[in-house]
N, C-alpha and C positions, 0 to 999 in steps of 0.2 A: 504494500500500500504506500502510495506517495502522498505525503502530507507536509504541512508547514511545520518547521521546527519550533520548539519551545525551550525555555530554560531547563526543563527536565531532561532534555536531550544533550545537554552540554558536554558531559563526559564522553559519550560515544562519538558525538560530533567532533569534539576536539581531536580524538584519535584519527578520524577520517581526514580532517582538515590538515593535520600534521603529515599524514601520508600523501596528501595532495601536494603540499609544499615540498616534501622530499622528492616527489616525482619531478618537480621543476628545479631540482638540484639546490634546494635550500637546506640548511642544517635543521635537523629536528629540534623543535623548541616547544614542548608540550605546554609549559606554563604560559609563555607568551601567546600561543595559539588559543588557550582557554580564555585569557584576558581579552584578546581581540574579538573572539566570537561572543563572549558574554556582553561586551559593549555593543556589538551589532544587534544582538537580540534585545537588550534592555532599551537601547535608543531607537529601535525600529528604523534604522537607517539602511537596512537591507532586508531582503526577503530570502529566507533559506528554506528550501524544500529538502526533505529526506525521504529515502526509501526505507520503510520500516517492515521488516519481515519478522512478525511476531515478537516484537521487542528488540530485535537486533537491527541496528542501522547499517545498511549495506552501501549506501551512497548518498551524495548530496549535491545540490547546486545552489549557488548564491548569486542573487541578482541585485544590482544597485540602480536606483532611479536616476535618470538624466533627463535632459530636455533637448529637443531639436528646435532651434530658433527658426530655421527656414520652414519647417513643417508646423511650427507652433503647437507641438504636442510633446507629451512625455515619451521617452523611450527607455528601454531597460538594457543595462549592460549585464549580460550573463558572464560574470567574471570567473566563476569557479564551477567546475564539474568534475566529480571524482566518484568512482565506484571501487570498492575494495576488490583487489585482484581475485579473491576467492569467489566473487559473485559476478564477475564479468561474463559477457556472452549470453546473458539472460534477458536482454532488453531493458535493463534498469536505466541506462543512460538515455534511451529514447523516451522513457516515461518521465524522467526528470526534465528533459528538454521540452516535452509536451506541457508540463506544468508551467514552465517559463513562458511558453507561447500563450497558454490560457491566461496567465497573469497580464500579458500585454493586451489581450482582447478585453478582459474584464476591466482594466484601468483606462481603456481608450487610448492606449499608446500607439505610436506609429510603427514601432519596430522593436525587435530584440537584436542586439548586436553582440558579437563575441569575437575574441581574438585567441588564436592558438599558434604555437610555434610551427614553422614550416616543416620541422622534423617530426611533429606529432602525427605519425601515419594513421594511428587509430582514430584520432579526432578528425583529421582531414578526410577520412572516409565516412565517419559518422555524421558530421554536420550536413553534408549534402543529402544524405539519406533521410535526415530529419527535416528537410525542406529549407535549409539555410543555403544561401548562394554566396559565393566568393565575390567580394566587391573589388573589381579590378579597375574601377574608375577613380579611386581615391588613394592617396598616399597616407600612411599612418606614421606620424612623427611623435617623438617623445623627448621631453626635456626632463632629465633626472637630477635630483639634488644629491 
């Protein structure tokens, strides 16, 4: 079952989130991950959906609200998507992506956008299957501190 995360999910969600960060070559940091997620949940500044298999969280996605000035509507940044490797290949990622698309429709948003590394072969095959299209008309730039 895919549902919105609550503070009661914090411990299991923290483990998944840490796994997600490690996947992207960040050092494991359970304590900071817990603090970060707790803030997101308490401040309601992101929406986190989890896949719950009889009390065991198997995956999550986290979306942040943004706005498109040119379209004058909200849009959602699907920033995180992760499924525990033990549960991959069962359609959980597609279910989580569908929840993000449902959120966009329910909130009158104009789009859900996401970014993944060019080397993320699994994601780069998954997202088109889920109805996402690669934006080849824009350049993505970043300024980091």
